[in-house]
SEDREN-835301 format. One record per atom (N, C-alpha, C): x, y, z. Coordinates in pm, whole numbers, plus 50000, padded with zeros to 5 digits. Atoms other than C-alpha are relative to their C-alpha. Layout:
N
XYZ...
This chain:
326
500494992949962800078644880016499015009949903500874991050082797278673279898500775010449931499574988450061797908699679643498995005249899500554992550122796458723979428500744997549880499345000250108797098716579063499555002649865500544989750137796708738278732500724989149875499425007550102796678713778435499765007149871500694986950107794568739378207500555015350015500264982849996795008775678202498615004349972501444994649967791768792878277499625007550135500604993849893789838807878550500324992950120499165009149914791598797778871498724996050090501275003549913788078792979051499704984849933500305015750052788048758478823501644988950042499365009249915790978744679021499634991750080500485010749902790888713579224501184995550073499115011949891792518695279514500224988650007499155011050046794508666179419500904994250129498525008649895796608638679613500904998449908498674999950063799908637579478501164992450100498835006749940803238618379563500785013550106499034990649923805538636079825501325001849920498884994150094808558654079679501034994550064498955003749944811798639579726500995008349965499264992150040814658660879775501174997449890499004997450066817518666279515501335000650076498604996049900821288672279593499585015349998499894984449975821588707979763498505003650037501594992249972817298708379823500074994450111501055005149896815258703280098498924999549999501744998849976811548694380192499865006450101500634993649877809528716480352498504994850022501175002349963806418708180536499425013150032500724985150028804148738980420499165001550165500784994049908802558758180719499215010149969500864985750067801338788980497500705002149881498764999550128801898796880145498865018249991500384985650040801288836380033499414998349850500684996450121799418844379703499835014349988499934985350041799768875579501498984995649839500614997950118798138889279160500854988749896499215004650104800788872978970499534984550023499995016749979800028835179096498674998449921501265000550081796548843578927500245000249902499754998650130797668854378632500614987049912499155013350041800238821878588498874988649965500895009850005796978801478665499175004149856500834997750126794788820878372501164997649884498944999650123797998817978151499755013549933499474986450066798198856378084500905010450041498894994149955801208864878253500895002449868498904994850112804158878478036500904983749967498995015250021806118839378103498774990450021500815010349959803918811178120500754986050085499655011349957804518781978320499834988049958500695014850044804398746878176499164997150078501135005149949801638728178237500534984950023500754995049895800898709278485501045007450074499114996949866802078728278783499295005450121500914996649861801118734879142500505019250041499784982049960800678776179200500415002650126499384995949906801878795479446501625003050036498534997749984805168814279522500935002750082499104991949905805908823579833499354987750137500045006949914806158798080127500474995850133499335001649859806628792580508499854986350075500515014749932807208758380688501514995250066499025007049914809588733580847500754994249910499265011050099812218714780679499924987850085500265015149934811538677480749500904990549935499085007950111814188663880460500945005249928498965000850090817408666680335500684994649892499295004950106818948663180006501725000050032498805003249998822468653879961501065017149981499114987349989824928685280066499295009150047500304986449927822258705380216500384999850152499284996349857823198719580534499024993350086500715005849907822648695880831499135008650120500404996449903821368722081050499065007449963501165001450059818568730680836498884991350055500945008049967816688701180950499045004950118501025001449911813588708781181499765018550004500144984749982814198748281128498445005149924501604992950056810968772281045501135010849906499474991350073812118790580731498575004449919500764995150120810548810480433500415001249894499445002350143811148808980084499305002949869500714998150140810408817679717500104991249923499935010250116809708795179433499325005649878501054998250114808168799379092498654994250050501415006450014805578777079176500174989050136500135007449910804508749279415499835001450117500394996849851803648765679738498184995950037501525003049918799898754279762500004984149979499715012749969801018718779852500194996150148499735001649891801658703280151501434997250031498704999550018804968696380096500775005749855499614993650103807498714079864501734997849983498565002250014811048704779757500795016349959499274992850069813368734979724501475003850026498395000349964817338746579722499585003150143499964997849872818448747580068500575013950002499434985650026820038784379942499015009450012501044987750026816658800579874499404997750163500725004849902815628788280233500685013050131499894988749891815308820880513499454999450152500615004449870814988817380885499075009950001501234992249972811728828281004500405008050158500024993649822812068853681338499224992650084500785004349879811158836581652498415006150042501274999349920808208857381722499115008649851500475000850131806928858581356499294986549956500145010550027804248835981235499714993349902499945004450130803748814280982499555005649880500524991050100801108832480794500465012649957499324987650032803238865380823501154999449910499055006050102806208845380661499894997849889500635004350141804318833980368499785011149937500294987850090803248868480264500965009450011498754987349962806478888780351500915001449904498854995750065809248886380136500085008049869500284990250120807968900479803499995013850041500584983349985806108926979928500835009450085499194989749922808208938880206501385002249898498474998150031811748934680042499355012549882499974990750052810218951779720499485019450060500124985749958808928983079939501035001750067498994992049958811968987280120501045001949910499065001050106813918981279813499735016449948500464991650057811899006279645499985015150054499894989149962811799033079908501385004550062498504996549988815449030879995500645000349934499174998250123817509024179700499575007149908500804994250106815139037279465499475015650005500654985249957813299066579627500575007150079499144992949910815819075179879498805010550106500924992249928812689082980092500665004650179499064995749872813629104280415498735003050105500784998749869811859108680756499225014849980500604985850049809009135280696499375002249868500344995650140808259132880333498914991050013501755007950029804409122680212500404990449891500165008850078803969092280031498864997849934501305003950036801089084179807499954986649950500215010050035800119048879776499204996049933500975006650056798349034579501499614986650018500145013950003796639002679502500024997550142499585003649877796819005579863499724991450097500535009749895794648979780011500264986049923499525014350054796398951879793501334996450109499015002749927799018932679935501475007950019498644991050043802118952479754499655016950100500184992049909800018982779908500214998950113499754999649867799798973880238501324998550055498515001249973803388963880265500765014449992499624989050001804248997880138499375008750109500704991849877801979015580401500794995650125499075005249859803808995480676501425006350006498664999349973807459000580576500185016649945500244986750003806649038480452499855007150156500214992549883805439046580795501234994950120499155002749912808209026980971501405007949986499144992750038810509049080784500095015750009500514989549971808799078980908499315009449918500704992050100806889091380620498735001850022501014999149993803639103880606499034994549882500525008150113801219081880393498465004349966501294995250093798229091080157499924988049946500455009950088796339057380055498945001349898500974996250110794629057779740499524984049966501155010650003791689031679714498965001849949501614997850099788509023579512498644998150090500995002149963786299016079783499915005350149499774997549849785539023980172500114989450079499405011549928786408989380279501285000149994498664999550021789738992380097500715009850053499374986449921790469027080229499884995750151499744995749821789309016480611500974990749997499085007349997791508988980548501665004950028498804992850029794529009980448500325009350109500114990449893793829033780759500454990850087499265008749892793949000580976501604997250004498235006550033797558991880818500655009350084499294985349907798759029880975500095008249885499704988150065798329052280657499155009450080500274986849923797629088280776498275006649931501164998550045795149094280541499234990749862500475008150136792879076280238499155010449927500794994450141791449088979911499474991049906500675008250153789159075879636500675001449877499144993750120791209076079336499184996949866500855005750109788249062879137499025016849962500874988150048786599098579174500845009249890499454992550100787349122378870500955012050070499764989349943788279147179112501025000850107499235006449919790579128879315500975006750046498894992649981793679150979308499515011150109500634988949891791609178379508500234996850108500005002249874791799157879781500924999550067498515002149988795299157779796500705012750075499594989949972795449194879869499955003450148499964996949835794369199880225500844988950060499065009449896796349168780335501544999949963498654995650036799469181080176500465014150023499694984349973799269216080269500515008149840499714994050142799149223279897501594999949910498405000250065802929213079834500054987549918499935013050058801989177979679500564995550076499615013749945803549144079757501794999349958498585001050020807399135679783500114988849879499675014850066806979097779657498974998849968501005011350052804499077279439500674986750013499585013949995804479042279486498874996649945500915002550107802539029579182500364983849940500085016450047801838987679158498455000749906501424999250106798559002078928500395000549854500274997550131799609018278629498685003049932501424997050046797039024278362499745016350009500024988249999795389056878380500275010350138499624992349865796449064778752501315005549987498134994249998800229068078690500025015049972499744987050051799849101878479499665006150103500474989749901797719116778731500754998850145499064999849848799779105979026501065006549982498914994750028802629116278863499915018150003499804986950027801429152178800499285006350164500184994249857800689151679208501595003650064498534998049937804539152079251500355013350012499164987349959806599180179426500995000749905498685001650068809369193379240501244993650071499335007749919811909168779300499714988950082500475012949951809849139179379500154990449889499495013050074810259106179264498444990949981501745003450062807169085979080500994981650007499435016450006808449045879182499044990349943500875011950101806989019878918500064990050047499905014649964806438988579074498974988549925501025011650087803598971578833499275008249932501214994150126800808974678603498514990350044500935007749936797848957578836499045002849890501164998450071795428975478599499984998749860500345005350153796268960578283501105007049894499654992650097797378988978078501535009150060498554993850021800999000478034499935012649968499824990050012800919036978094500955008249902499314993650121802499063077826500095013850095500104987649938803639091278038500805011549882499764988250090804399124977857501195003350087498774998449925808219131677978500015014250000500104983449966807409170577962499804999550163500155001549845806199160678298501055000550101498915003949897809309149878447501025013549962499024984650006811209181678293499305009550087500234989650001808849207978392499914994250213500045001449840808339192178765501434996050077498485005949963812199179978781499484990850083500485013549900811039148578939500464986549908499265011250060812549112578867498694990049991500985014150015810609082678725500854987750009498895011049962812389050378883499054989349989500335014349997811779013078815500004995050093499775010049839811398988879155499494987049934499825010950073812398958078983500814992650123499505011549887813378938379341500844989049946499745015350028813438904579187501164999849886498765000050074815768914878892501085008550040499224992349895817878934579157500714991250070498975010549912818748905979352500454986049936499315010350102819188880379070501315005649948498775000050039821908904078946501165007450147499224996049895823448912779313499254993050112500425008749918822308881979528500185005250165499394994249851824208895279867499145015250025500964985449955822228932179859498854992550017501425000049951819188912479956500294998050191499955000249851820728906280312499915009350045500004989449891820858939280434498695003250015501664997049965816958944680351499904991650068500875009349918816108912980510500435004450193499544996449860818178923380819499305012050048500704987649951816628955880834498604996650033501695003549979812918941080787500074991950123500035008249895813728911981042500115010650140499824992649877814788937781303498905009150010501314994049981811628958081254499144993050055501145010349953809668929681276500164996750171499165001449853811668923681640499275009850071500514990249908811138954981767498495009049989501174999250015807828958781639499475011649900500294990250050807968987281389499144996649880500675004750108806358967681105499044987550029501005009749964803288944781161499634993349858500335004250126803398919980847498774987349995501095007149993800538899280953498665000749895501444998150121797698893080689499185001850048501424999949983794648903080670499044991649990501195012850030792888870780595501064985549979499365014050062793958833080571498834990849971500735006350059792248806980422500584983449986499495015450015792328765080434500394998749833499445003250148794078751280114498524999949928501045003850114790598738779970499215015849955500664986450014789508776079954501045008749909498984992650109792958785479720499285001049878500784996350148790858785779400499165013250010500554986650014788618812879492500555011550067499304986449970791208834079671500975000949879499394996050152793178833379332499165006449912501304992950096789818840979147499885016650045500484983649947789248875379379501255003549942498704991150051793158882179331499655006049854500054993850107792338882978969498825011549943501354989050009789108901078998499745010550045499634987149939790778927779202499175001150088501124998949862788318918779515500754998550105499595004149898790788911179739500445012150063499574987849919792158931580015500994994550094498785003449956795638928580139500764987249952499345011750061797708897280084499464988450091500485015049944795858864980129501104988150023498945009049945797498835880300499524986950038500715011450018796528798980266500824993250105499525006249870796938782180602499924982649998499565007050030798008747880611499664990150166500225008349897796828719680913501234996550027498375001549958800468711581091500064992450116
């Protein structure tokens, strides 16, 4: 099979396509013929060796996969053979085949493409968990999404609109703001403008925002927190800007607001069964058209190194997906 393999930490653009042996399933595993693989910023950090946890070398990058089950290990459920599934794995998605535990396989809804399924689980489950469980978002409230043109931000726009919120997208370029509007945001602002907070006033009726969805961190976090209305919720999703902000806690006191960490991965590791209702809600929304998780762009496997490099350089728009010939 063909695969992208990382043998040394460094620039993702240096990765190459290699021929490797097909995987064999161990007890409880299945082999998936990959149809699409979703890539995120963390995947690029793993390749660069700059994430807080380093994957042992060598490894195949990519943590989200969609495809068809083509082989079963001992004790793997027989009814999975031939089924279309999506799954998460710490590594291995950028290969034509991957062996994964059968328990990690999630059926793909009939009307969902492989490309959509490959970029769906992390971003959309995080968004729904964040808004529903952590932020208690209500229909009619206003959400400010930072980093709105990334894969995480695009999913947040989609889910917030499905929940009946008004969405203001914050992004750094005209192209990114246009992409956020195309995804469903009601308004878009340039948060690289030093006066960007003033742009919010006419959009919110001068009452500020109810929820901030923040996968960016850095200098943007405090400015966004200052935009919260009393009783607002600042959802901390990640730190794509690189710097972890130091928030003056007097702001939380004076605004009577909450700062809430959104760690969907940690939540489901502690409460695995609780992810089932999240997935049921999201797949129902796909079926009735309330959300549209189709990626903004897909690329062939040979272009994966360049895609990862653009993610690392903050040049990517939306959730990039690698498509495989099947």
